[in-house]
C-alpha positions in Angstrom: 305.0 -59.0 61.5 305.3 -61.0 58.3 306.5 -64.6 57.8 309.7 -64.9 55.2 309.9 -68.8 53.5 313.4 -69.6 53.9 315.0 -68.6 50.5 318.1 -70.5 48.8 321.7 -68.6 49.4 323.9 -68.6 46.3 327.9 -67.8 46.5 327.9 -65.9 43.3 325.5 -63.7 45.1 327.9 -62.6 48.0 328.2 -58.7 48.4 329.7 -57.2 51.8 327.7 -55.7 54.1 327.0 -51.9 53.6 328.4 -50.8 57.2 331.3 -51.5 59.3 331.0 -52.3 63.2 333.9 -50.8 64.8 332.7 -51.9 68.6 330.1 -54.0 70.2 329.0 -53.2 73.9 326.0 -55.9 75.4 325.0 -55.6 78.5 322.9 -59.1 79.6 320.1 -58.8 82.4 319.6 -62.6 83.0 316.3 -64.4 83.5 314.7 -67.7 82.4 311.7 -66.1 80.5 312.8 -62.7 80.9 316.1 -62.0 79.4 316.8 -58.7 78.8 319.7 -57.9 76.1 320.8 -54.2 75.4 323.2 -53.9 72.5 325.4 -50.7 71.4 326.4 -51.0 68.2 328.9 -48.3 66.8 328.2 -48.6 62.7 329.7 -46.7 59.8 329.9 -47.0 56.0 331.9 -49.6 54.5 333.6 -48.3 51.0 333.7 -51.4 49.8 329.8 -52.2 49.8 327.4 -50.8 46.8 324.3 -51.7 48.7 323.9 -49.7 52.2 320.4 -51.1 53.1 320.5 -51.6 57.0 318.9 -54.4 58.0 320.1 -56.5 60.7 319.3 -60.5 61.5 316.7 -61.6 64.0 314.7 -64.2 64.9 312.4 -64.9 68.0 313.1 -61.4 70.0 310.6 -59.1 71.7 311.9 -55.2 70.7 311.9 -53.1 73.4 313.4 -50.0 72.2 315.4 -49.0 69.5 317.5 -45.6 69.0 320.0 -44.3 66.3 322.3 -41.5 68.4 319.9 -41.5 70.9 317.0 -41.0 68.7 314.4 -43.1 69.0 313.6 -44.9 65.5 310.5 -47.4 64.9 312.0 -50.4 62.8 310.2 -52.1 59.7 310.3 -55.9 61.5 310.0 -59.9 59.6 310.8 -63.1 61.2 314.3 -62.5 60.0 314.9 -59.6 61.4 314.5 -55.5 61.1 315.6 -52.7 58.7 315.5 -48.7 58.8 316.8 -45.7 57.7 319.9 -44.9 58.9 322.4 -41.8 58.4 325.0 -41.7 55.5 327.7 -41.6 58.4 328.9 -43.5 61.6 326.4 -43.9 63.8 325.6 -45.4 67.1 322.3 -48.2 67.3 320.8 -48.9 70.5 318.2 -51.6 71.1 316.9 -53.5 74.0 315.2 -57.2 73.3 313.7 -59.4 75.5 314.0 -63.3 75.1 313.5 -66.6 76.9 316.3 -69.0 77.2 314.4 -71.5 79.5 312.0 -71.9 76.2 314.5 -72.2 73.7 314.7 -76.1 73.3 316.7 -75.7 69.6 319.5 -75.0 71.7 320.5 -72.1 69.2 321.4 -68.3 70.8 321.2 -68.2 74.5 319.4 -71.0 76.1 319.4 -73.3 79.5 320.6 -76.6 80.4 319.7 -77.8 83.6 319.7 -74.5 85.3 323.1 -72.9 83.6 322.6 -69.9 80.8 325.1 -70.9 77.6 325.1 -70.1 74.3 325.5 -71.7 70.6 325.7 -69.4 68.1 327.7 -70.9 65.1 326.4 -70.7 62.3 323.5 -68.1 62.8 322.3 -68.4 66.3 323.4 -64.9 67.4 320.4 -63.6 65.3 318.3 -65.0 68.5 320.5 -62.7 70.9 319.9 -59.6 69.4 319.6 -57.8 66.2 322.8 -58.0 64.0 324.3 -58.3 61.1 324.6 -61.8 61.9 327.2 -63.1 59.1 331.0 -64.2 59.6 332.1 -61.6 57.6 331.2 -58.5 60.3 334.1 -58.5 62.9 334.5 -56.5 66.0 336.0 -56.1 69.3 333.0 -57.0 72.1 332.3 -55.8 75.2 330.0 -57.7 77.1 328.6 -56.9 80.7 326.5 -60.0 82.4 324.2 -58.9 85.4 323.0 -62.0 87.4 323.1 -63.6 91.0 324.9 -66.7 89.6 328.4 -67.2 91.0 329.9 -68.1 87.7 329.4 -65.5 84.6 332.0 -66.2 81.6 331.9 -64.5 78.2 334.9 -63.6 75.4 338.2 -62.2 76.4 339.9 -60.8 79.3 337.9 -60.1 82.7 337.9 -56.7 83.2 336.1 -56.2 86.4 333.3 -58.1 88.5 331.4 -57.5 91.4 328.1 -58.5 93.5 325.3 -59.5 90.7 327.4 -58.6 87.7 330.8 -59.5 85.3 332.2 -57.8 82.8 334.2 -59.2 79.9 336.4 -57.4 77.0 337.9 -59.2 73.8 339.9 -57.1 72.0 340.2 -59.0 68.9 338.0 -58.3 66.2 335.4 -61.4 65.3 332.0 -62.5 63.9 329.0 -62.7 66.0 329.1 -66.6 65.7 331.9 -66.5 67.9 330.2 -64.7 70.8 329.9 -66.7 74.1 328.4 -66.4 77.3 328.1 -69.0 80.3 326.2 -68.5 83.6 325.9 -70.9 86.3 327.2 -73.1 89.4 330.4 -74.4 88.3 333.8 -75.3 89.7 337.1 -74.8 87.6 340.3 -77.0 87.2 342.5 -74.8 86.6 346.3 -74.3 85.6 348.9 -71.6 84.9 350.7 -71.4 81.4 353.2 -69.3 80.1 353.3 -69.1 76.2 356.6 -69.2 74.0 356.0 -65.3 73.8 356.0 -65.2 77.6 352.2 -64.2 78.2 351.1 -65.8 81.3 347.8 -67.4 80.9 345.0 -68.6 83.3 343.8 -71.7 82.0 340.0 -73.2 83.6 337.7 -76.6 83.0 334.8 -75.1 84.3 332.3 -78.3 85.5 329.5 -79.1 87.6 330.2 -79.1 91.1 329.2 -83.1 91.1 331.7 -83.3 88.0 334.9 -81.9 89.8 337.8 -84.3 89.7 336.6 -85.4 85.9 338.3 -82.3 84.3 342.4 -83.5 84.5 342.7 -84.8 81.3 340.9 -82.3 79.3 343.4 -79.7 80.9 346.5 -81.6 80.2 345.2 -82.3 76.6 345.1 -78.5 76.6 348.6 -77.7 77.5 349.5 -80.0 75.0 347.7 -78.4 72.3 348.8 -75.5 73.3 352.6 -76.4 73.0 352.2 -78.1 70.1 350.9 -75.5 68.1 353.8 -73.2 69.7 356.5 -75.8 67.9 354.4 -77.0 64.7 352.7 -74.1 63.3 354.3 -71.2 65.5 351.3 -69.8 67.0 351.0 -69.2 70.3 348.0 -67.9 72.3 346.7 -63.8 72.4 344.4 -63.5 75.3 344.9 -63.6 79.4 342.6 -66.4 80.4 341.5 -69.1 78.3 338.1 -71.1 79.8 336.9 -74.0 78.5 332.7 -75.2 80.4 331.1 -78.5 80.0 327.7 -78.3 79.2 324.9 -81.4 79.2 322.6 -80.4 76.4 324.7 -79.3 73.8 324.1 -80.1 69.6 327.5 -80.3 68.4 330.8 -81.8 69.6 332.2 -78.4 70.7 332.5 -74.6 69.6 335.6 -72.5 69.5 334.2 -69.6 70.9 337.0 -66.9 70.9 338.8 -67.4 74.8 335.6 -69.8 76.1 335.1 -72.9 74.3 332.1 -74.5 75.3 332.1 -78.3 75.1 329.6 -81.0 75.2 330.0 -82.5 78.4 331.6 -86.0 76.9 334.0 -84.3 75.4 335.5 -82.7 78.9 334.1 -85.4 81.7 336.5 -88.5 82.3 337.8 -91.0 85.0 339.1 -94.0 84.3 335.8 -95.7 85.9 333.3 -93.7 84.0 335.3 -92.8 80.5 336.7 -95.2 77.7 339.7 -95.3 76.0 338.3 -94.1 73.1 336.3 -91.1 75.1 340.0 -90.1 76.2 340.9 -90.3 72.9 337.9 -87.8 71.4 338.7 -85.4 74.6 342.1 -84.8 73.5 341.2 -84.7 70.0 338.5 -82.3 70.1 340.3 -79.9 72.8 343.2 -79.5 70.1 340.3 -78.9 67.6 339.0 -76.2 69.4 342.2 -74.7 70.8 343.3 -74.8 67.3 340.7 -73.1 66.1 342.0 -69.7 67.9 343.8 -69.5 64.8 342.3 -71.5 62.0 339.0 -69.9 62.6 338.9 -67.2 65.0 341.7 -65.0 64.3 341.7 -66.0 60.6 337.8 -66.3 59.4 335.5 -67.3 56.7 334.1 -65.0 54.6 330.8 -66.4 54.2 329.5 -69.8 54.8 330.3 -71.3 51.5 333.8 -71.0 52.8 333.4 -73.2 55.8 335.7 -75.8 55.0 338.7 -72.9 55.5 338.7 -73.0 58.5 336.9 -76.4 59.8 339.1 -78.4 57.0 342.2 -77.4 57.9 341.9 -77.4 61.8 340.8 -81.3 61.3 344.2 -81.3 59.7 345.7 -79.8 62.3 344.1 -81.8 65.3 344.9 -85.3 63.2 348.6 -83.6 62.8 348.4 -83.6 66.6 346.9 -86.9 67.5 349.4 -88.7 65.3 352.5 -86.8 67.2 350.3 -87.6 70.5 349.8 -91.9 69.6 350.2 -93.6 66.8 350.4 -92.1 63.4 349.8 -94.9 61.1 346.6 -96.4 63.4 345.3 -92.4 63.1 345.9 -92.8 59.9 343.9 -95.8 59.2 341.1 -94.4 61.9 340.7 -91.0 59.5 340.2 -93.0 56.4 338.1 -95.6 58.2 336.3 -92.7 59.0 336.1 -90.9 55.3 334.9 -93.8 54.1 331.8 -94.6 55.9 330.9 -90.9 56.5 332.5 -89.1 53.3 331.9 -91.4 50.9 328.7 -92.6 51.5 327.8 -89.0 51.5 329.8 -88.2 47.9 328.0 -91.5 46.5 324.3 -90.4 47.7 321.7 -87.9 47.1 323.7 -85.1 49.7 326.6 -84.9 47.3 328.0 -81.5 47.2 331.3 -79.5 47.2 333.6 -79.0 49.7 332.9 -75.4 48.6 329.0 -75.7 47.7 327.3 -73.4 45.4 324.4 -72.6 47.2 322.4 -73.6 50.7 318.7 -73.3 52.0 320.1 -74.6 56.1 323.6 -74.2 56.2 323.3 -76.1 59.7 322.7 -79.0 57.2 326.3 -78.4 55.8 328.1 -79.0 58.8 329.1 -82.2 57.1 331.6 -85.1 56.5 332.6 -83.2 53.1 333.3 -80.0 54.5 335.0 -81.4 57.3 336.9 -85.0 56.4 337.7 -84.1 53.1 338.4 -81.1 53.2 341.3 -82.3 55.7 342.2 -84.7 53.2 342.8 -81.5 50.5 344.5 -80.1 53.1 346.9 -82.9 53.2 346.8 -83.2 49.6 348.3 -79.7 49.5 351.1 -80.7 51.9 351.9 -83.6 49.9 352.4 -81.5 46.9 354.2 -78.7 48.2 356.1 -80.6 51.0 356.5 -79.8 54.7 358.8 -77.0 53.9 356.7 -75.5 51.8 353.6 -76.0 53.7 355.1 -73.9 56.7 355.8 -71.0 54.6 352.5 -71.1 52.9 351.0 -71.2 56.5 353.5 -68.4 58.1 352.5 -66.0 54.9 348.6 -67.0 55.7 349.0 -66.2 59.2 350.7 -62.9 58.6 348.8 -61.8 55.1 345.3 -62.7 56.5 345.3 -62.0 61.0 342.1 -60.2 61.4 340.0 -60.9 58.1 337.9 -63.1 57.1 338.7 -65.4 53.9 338.0 -67.4 51.0 339.5 -70.5 49.1 341.0 -68.4 46.6 342.9 -66.3 49.5 343.8 -69.4 51.1 345.3 -70.8 48.0 347.4 -67.8 46.4 349.2 -67.8 49.6 350.4 -71.2 48.3 351.2 -70.0 44.9 352.9 -67.1 46.4 354.6 -68.9 49.0 355.9 -71.8 46.7 355.5 -70.3 43.1 353.3 -73.3 42.4 350.4 -73.1 40.1 347.1 -74.4 41.8 344.5 -73.8 39.6 343.7 -77.3 38.9 343.9 -78.3 42.5 341.0 -75.8 43.0 338.6 -78.1 41.4 339.0 -80.3 44.5 336.7 -77.6 46.2 334.0 -77.0 43.4 333.8 -80.9 42.1 331.7 -83.3 43.9 332.0 -86.5 44.0 334.8 -89.3 44.9 337.2 -89.7 42.1 338.0 -93.6 40.8 341.4 -94.5 39.6 341.5 -97.3 37.6 344.9 -98.8 37.0 346.3 -101.5 34.9 350.0 -102.6 34.3 352.1 -104.3 31.7 355.7 -105.7 32.5 358.3 -106.3 29.7 362.0 -106.3 29.4 362.3 -104.9 32.3 359.9 -102.1 31.9 357.5 -101.8 34.4 354.6 -99.6 33.3 351.1 -98.4 35.4 348.2 -97.0 33.4 346.4 -94.6 35.1 342.6 -93.7 34.4 340.5 -90.9 36.7 337.0 -90.6 36.3 334.2 -89.1 39.1 330.8 -90.1 38.2 328.0 -88.1 38.2 326.6 -85.9 41.7 323.7 -84.0 42.0 323.5 -80.8 39.9 326.8 -82.0 38.3 327.1 -84.2 35.8 330.2 -83.3 34.0 333.4 -83.6 36.2 337.1 -82.7 35.0 340.0 -84.3 36.0 341.4 -83.4 39.3 345.1 -83.2 40.5 346.0 -86.1 42.5 349.1 -86.8 44.4 349.3 -90.8 44.1 352.1 -92.1 46.3 353.1 -95.8 45.2 356.3 -98.1 45.9 357.1 -101.0 44.1 357.7 -104.3 46.3 360.2 -107.6 44.7 358.7 -110.9 44.6 360.5 -111.6 47.9 359.4 -109.0 49.4 362.2 -106.5 49.2 361.1 -102.4 48.6 362.8 -102.3 45.2 361.1 -98.9 44.6 360.6 -96.2 48.3 357.8 -94.3 48.2 357.3 -91.8 45.6 354.8 -89.5 44.6 352.9 -89.3 40.8 350.9 -86.3 40.4 347.9 -87.6 38.2 346.4 -84.5 36.6 344.9 -85.4 33.4 342.2 -88.2 32.5 344.7 -90.8 31.3 348.6 -91.0 32.1 351.2 -93.4 32.1 353.7 -94.2 34.8 357.5 -95.8 33.9 359.7 -97.5 35.9 362.7 -99.4 34.2 365.8 -101.0 35.1 363.7 -104.2 37.1 365.1 -107.5 37.4 361.3 -109.2 37.5 358.0 -108.1 37.8 356.7 -105.9 41.1 354.1 -106.0 42.8 353.1 -102.4 43.8 351.9 -101.1 46.8 349.4 -98.3 45.5 347.9 -95.0 47.2 350.5 -95.1 50.1 349.3 -93.5 53.7 346.0 -92.8 51.2 347.2 -89.9 49.7 344.5 -88.9 48.0 340.5 -89.2 49.0 340.1 -91.7 45.8 338.8 -95.0 45.1 341.1 -97.0 43.5 340.1 -99.7 41.1 342.4 -102.2 39.8 342.3 -105.9 39.5 344.0 -108.3 42.6 344.5 -111.5 43.5 343.8 -112.7 47.1 347.5 -114.0 46.5 348.6 -110.4 46.0 346.7 -108.6 49.0 348.1 -111.5 51.3 351.6 -110.6 50.2 351.2 -106.9 51.0 349.8 -107.9 54.0 352.7 -109.6 54.7 355.0 -107.5 53.5 354.1 -104.0 52.8 356.0 -101.6 54.7 353.6 -98.7 54.4 351.1 -99.2 57.4 348.1 -97.9 56.0 348.6 -100.5 52.9 349.5 -103.2 55.0 346.1 -102.6 56.5 344.7 -101.9 53.5 345.2 -105.1 52.1 343.7 -107.2 55.0 341.1 -105.2 54.7 340.7 -105.7 51.0 341.5 -109.4 51.2 338.1 -109.3 53.9 336.1 -107.5 51.9 336.1 -110.0 48.7 335.7 -112.9 50.5 332.6 -111.2 52.5 331.5 -110.5 49.7 331.9 -114.1 47.8 330.4 -115.2 50.9 327.1 -112.8 50.6 326.5 -113.6 46.8 328.1 -117.0 46.2 327.4 -118.6 49.2 331.3 -119.2 49.7 332.9 -120.3 52.7 336.0 -117.7 54.6 339.3 -119.0 52.4 341.7 -121.0 54.2 344.7 -118.6 53.8 343.0 -115.1 54.4 342.2 -117.2 57.7 345.4 -118.3 57.8 346.7 -114.4 57.1 344.9 -113.0 60.3 346.8 -115.3 62.3 349.8 -113.9 61.4 349.3 -110.7 62.1 347.5 -111.9 65.6 351.0 -113.5 66.3 353.0 -110.7 64.9 354.6 -108.8 68.1 356.6 -106.6 66.1 353.3 -104.9 64.9 351.5 -102.2 67.1 349.0 -103.8 69.4 346.3 -100.8 68.3 347.3 -101.8 64.2 346.6 -105.7 65.2 343.3 -104.8 66.8 342.5 -103.1 63.6 343.6 -105.5 61.1 341.4 -108.2 63.4 338.5 -106.1 62.9 336.0 -107.0 59.9 334.6 -104.5 57.1 331.2 -103.3 58.8 327.8 -103.8 57.0 327.2 -100.6 55.7 330.8 -101.1 54.1 330.1 -104.3 52.6 326.4 -103.0 51.3 328.1 -100.1 49.7 330.9 -102.4 47.7 327.9 -104.6 46.6 326.2 -101.5 45.4 328.8 -99.9 43.7 329.3 -103.2 41.6 325.5 -103.2 40.6 324.4 -105.4 43.0 321.6 -105.2 45.4 322.4 -105.3 48.9 320.5 -107.4 51.1 321.4 -106.5 54.6 320.3 -109.2 56.6 322.3 -111.6 54.5 325.4 -109.3 55.0 325.1 -109.7 58.6 324.9 -113.3 58.2 327.9 -113.7 56.2 329.5 -111.4 59.2 328.4 -113.7 61.7 329.8 -116.7 60.1 333.2 -115.4 59.3 333.8 -114.1 63.0 332.8 -117.7 63.9 335.2 -118.8 61.6 338.1 -116.6 63.0 337.2 -117.7 66.3 337.6 -121.2 65.7 340.5 -121.0 63.2 342.5 -119.0 66.0 341.2 -120.6 68.9 344.7 -121.4 70.1 345.9 -118.2 70.2 343.1 -116.2 72.0 343.7 -117.0 75.7 347.6 -116.7 75.5 347.2 -113.1 73.6 344.3 -112.3 76.1 346.8 -112.9 79.4 349.4 -111.0 77.0 347.7 -107.9 76.1 347.2 -107.5 80.3 348.3 -103.9 80.8 350.8 -103.8 84.2 350.2 -101.1 86.7 347.4 -98.4 87.2 345.1 -97.6 84.5 346.6 -95.3 81.8 344.7 -93.5 78.8 347.7 -93.3 77.0 348.5 -94.9 73.5 350.5 -97.9 74.6 348.2 -99.5 77.1 344.8 -98.4 75.3 346.2 -100.3 72.2 346.8 -103.3 74.3 343.1 -103.2 75.8 342.2 -103.0 72.3 343.7 -106.1 71.3 342.7 -107.7 74.3 338.8 -107.1 73.9 339.3 -108.0 70.0 340.3 -111.7 71.5 337.6 -111.7 74.3 335.0 -111.0 71.5 336.7 -114.1 69.7 336.5 -116.3 72.9 332.7 -115.5 73.6 331.6 -117.2 70.4 333.8 -120.4 71.7 333.1 -120.3 75.4 329.4 -118.9 75.6 330.8 -115.5 77.1 332.1 -117.1 80.3 335.3 -115.1 79.8 333.5 -111.9 78.8 331.4 -112.4 82.3 334.4 -112.9 84.1 336.0 -110.1 82.2 333.2 -107.7 83.3 333.3 -108.5 86.9 336.5 -107.8 87.2 336.8 -104.7 85.2 338.6 -101.7 87.1 338.0 -99.2 84.2 334.7 -98.0 81.8 337.0 -99.4 78.7 336.7 -103.1 80.4 333.8 -103.2 81.8 331.6 -102.0 78.4 333.8 -103.7 76.5 333.1 -107.0 78.3 329.3 -105.8 78.3 329.2 -105.2 74.8 330.3 -108.8 74.2 327.8 -110.2 76.1 325.3 -107.8 74.3 326.5 -109.4 71.0 327.1 -112.5 71.8 323.7 -113.0 74.0 323.3 -113.6 77.5 323.5 -110.0 78.7 320.8 -109.4 80.9 322.0 -109.5 84.3 325.1 -107.8 83.2 323.1 -104.9 81.9 321.1 -104.8 85.3 324.1 -104.5 87.3 326.1 -101.8 85.1 322.3 -99.9 84.9 322.0 -100.0 89.0 325.9 -99.1 89.2 325.8 -96.1 86.7 322.0 -95.2 86.7 323.5 -91.7 87.4 325.9 -91.1 85.3 324.1 -89.6 82.3 327.5 -90.4 80.1 328.1 -93.3 81.2 324.2 -94.3 81.0 324.1 -92.8 77.2 326.9 -95.8 76.7 324.0 -98.3 77.8 321.7 -97.2 75.8 323.6 -97.1 73.0 324.9 -100.4 72.8 321.6 -101.9 73.5 320.2 -100.3 70.4 323.1 -101.1 68.0 324.0 -104.4 68.9 321.1 -105.8 69.4 320.1 -109.1 66.8 318.8 -107.6 63.7 314.8 -109.6 64.4 315.1 -107.6 67.9 316.6 -104.5 67.0 313.7 -102.5 66.3 311.8 -104.1 69.7 314.3 -103.5 71.7 314.9 -99.9 70.8 311.5 -99.1 71.2 311.9 -100.8 74.8 314.4 -97.9 75.3 312.6 -94.8 73.9 309.8 -96.0 76.9 312.4 -95.9 79.7 312.3 -93.2 82.0 315.8 -92.0 81.8 315.5 -91.9 78.1 315.7 -87.9 78.2 314.9 -87.9 74.3 314.9 -83.5 74.2 318.7 -84.0 75.3 320.9 -84.5 72.1 323.3 -87.4 73.5 320.4 -89.6 74.8 318.5 -89.1 71.3 321.7 -89.7 69.2 322.6 -93.0 71.9 319.3 -94.5 70.9 317.9 -93.7 67.7 321.4 -93.3 66.7 322.1 -96.6 67.5 319.1 -98.4 65.6 320.4 -96.6 62.9 324.0 -98.4 63.2 322.3 -101.0 63.3 322.3 -101.6 59.8 320.3 -105.0 59.5 318.0 -104.0 62.1 317.5 -100.5 60.6 317.1 -101.7 57.5 314.5 -104.5 58.5 312.2 -105.8 55.5 309.1 -105.0 57.3 310.4 -101.3 57.3 309.5 -100.8 61.1 313.0 -99.2 61.7 311.7 -96.4 59.2 309.1 -96.2 61.0 310.4 -95.8 64.2 313.3 -93.3 62.5 310.4 -91.5 61.2 308.1 -90.8 64.3 311.3 -89.6 66.5 312.1 -87.3 63.7 309.1 -85.9 63.2 308.8 -85.4 67.7 312.5 -83.8 67.5 311.7 -81.5 65.2 309.3 -79.3 66.4 311.7 -78.9 69.5 315.2 -79.0 68.1 315.4 -78.9 64.0 319.5 -79.1 64.2 319.8 -82.4 65.6 316.6 -83.8 64.0 317.7 -82.6 60.5 321.2 -84.8 61.5 319.8 -87.9 62.1 317.6 -87.8 58.9 321.0 -88.7 57.1 320.3 -92.3 58.2 318.0 -92.4 55.2 320.8 -91.8 53.0 321.2 -94.4 51.5 317.5 -95.5 50.6 317.7 -95.6 47.4 320.6 -98.6 47.2 318.1 -101.4 48.4 315.8 -104.0 46.9 311.7 -102.1 45.8 310.4 -103.1 49.2 312.5 -101.1 51.2 312.5 -98.6 49.0 309.3 -98.2 49.3 308.9 -98.3 53.3 311.3 -96.1 53.8 310.1 -93.5 50.9 306.7 -93.8 52.8 308.8 -92.9 56.0 309.7 -89.8 54.5 307.2 -88.8 52.9 305.5 -88.4 55.9 308.0 -86.6 57.5 307.7 -84.4 54.6 303.9 -83.7 54.8 304.3 -82.5 58.6 302.7 -79.7 59.1 305.1 -76.9 60.5 308.1 -79.1 59.3 311.5 -76.6 60.0 313.5 -75.5 57.0 316.1 -77.6 58.3 314.5 -80.8 58.1 312.5 -80.0 55.1 315.4 -79.1 53.2 317.2 -82.3 53.9 314.1 -84.6 53.3 313.5 -83.1 50.1 316.8 -83.8 48.7 317.1 -87.3 49.8 313.8 -88.1 48.2 314.8 -86.7 45.0 317.8 -89.3 44.8 315.1 -91.9 44.6 313.3 -91.0 41.7 315.8 -92.6 39.4 315.1 -95.7 41.3 311.8 -96.0 41.4 
């Protein structure tokens, strides 16, 4: 066997596989270290292919036998797969391999999680199960037989046979190998029967470990609501007789949409009022919906190659955002989506890991499951919908489903559907998929003789590998307000298509106040000089909920930047504007809670760097602490009444109304703790009857000091609940004071319950430190060194999770010379490690390359 060095894969080099697959039959004889997998695969030449070389992917497999049409063959095997001579006609490939699920710590392919067998095949995990053309454009129906003494044996499709020690499953819908799934273990189900809009009776099951029985009710309810919503909004009904979801403890991702058998990280399934927060419930609802919606946008229609990943992920994120907006507050959902986009994707666009929504090349596809592909990809779908209108969007989607059902498609196929359905030319819009970076839209204005003119300029800065950028198609939604706060122009969409454009509005009696980029109509950065008075005016009067919040956020950001750079004090007008928001009972409590929170430390560092100022993490932290104390004092008379007013009547409900009240109540509690030394927070913690209140009060105590007793009590109570303890670990690392953050995190890694091979626990602790900006960027470099130590250790066990965690170094080049030198040294130490995985090697190489100009 020879080793193969990973080579870049290029979009331009795509060619179809030389053979079509008519059917796949798999037999698994499960054993922890000696699982046998027999594959019988019917191939035939692909008339659309010019390359007929027969190569099957395969990694970490022991070949037992191979035959073609019953005749044994001896293939040539490398570390990447096998090849051999095959007939120029249909033939049956038959092979048997042996694998060791118990030793598979990478959690890709077939592995074991606390005695349970489970799989994760996206993106390229199936090649660790058997030899196969492991690429998304090879689709086939699968029939699977599982042999084991375990009581629950699951795979894709419908159950067709079962007996002592075996079960058989048949999936009639052609699918790529990345959607294959298998689960076997000691499991119990929470079940319901659902009748689709087409009259199909479907058995719904949420499978969990026996100890977790009773924690799947909300997941099942979310699934039923998702199925009904997809029927009503998109006209898509489910297409099998059973839908299974399984909760798995050890899982690299959030969840996986395998056809008919979704596998979930247990944190996104298990919930009870005592153990799950409002955010947990919201995430369960959202992710259950996301994976179910993939049944059509990902399973029935998949992507031709991994460069088209956003075709399924961006579209499905958009769909799950629509669902969540309908289930909860649309305004709050939009604000939270934009906060996530700016925190993760804008940072990605502005750093060494920038890449287009459809990249041109990759070395490890696992490294491109990014915010750009998911969140920015979803924004592109939203812009398309805004450009063609809701009716045009629905017409295009109906055509997409009818034209491409059962196919593996491209971005071009997707855009062609919109052009054919609406008659619109989307040539210019396609640039959003091929150009990296966040466009900047600069706005200036003038008013003369009743005519108001907006001068608009767009520019996208250079990104790695892309120095020159063409103008984008940008739908800019705006409204105009009169000086007394009345809306004189309701929301109107202007399409920017050129580098410079003008928008003219006539017949106005006075110069209006513009409300720009309403609803965040495009993923751009708006650059416009505006006064703090204007921002306060929009905060008070804007009719667009997003821009109302944005005005307050922008005002807070500017004041905090002045505090950092000039030593200024919080402006009294800003404090009073926040008081007005806190008092405004006409506003959704969830909206008020968001408006009363300050911009995060990383957001402020990004803003400072964008203005050419080297950010100081400690100065930013100090400014935020000063501002929070000033808000607490200025609004001191309001907090007790708001705290009492937001008490939820009746038993706990995870619904949006009560969740919003609890969110605002905890905001009030946090500010009160700065005035009463945490007395009310300790009482709140002691009286809490749900996890939202309990962990919320504990977080306040950790932030303000004096949390030792509460932390001990929490650990004694919840020490046996792995998901609850993830919260305990995470909040200590993420909320520790900067001067103690590294030491606190190091102590947590020495805790006997720090099971570092579990992705959730590793992310809670090490990810908690990296989220603690001032602590992680300690000028000593201790945070960088601790992260490097653990990434090196994890890379040898779970390269995928380690590589994703390395993005904590993404912003290293924006800091001062001392921090740059220390972070660079830490990354170079990772890069020098012998046996570094391709996943980590690619990420660290890209991160280090970004610092050349900074040095």
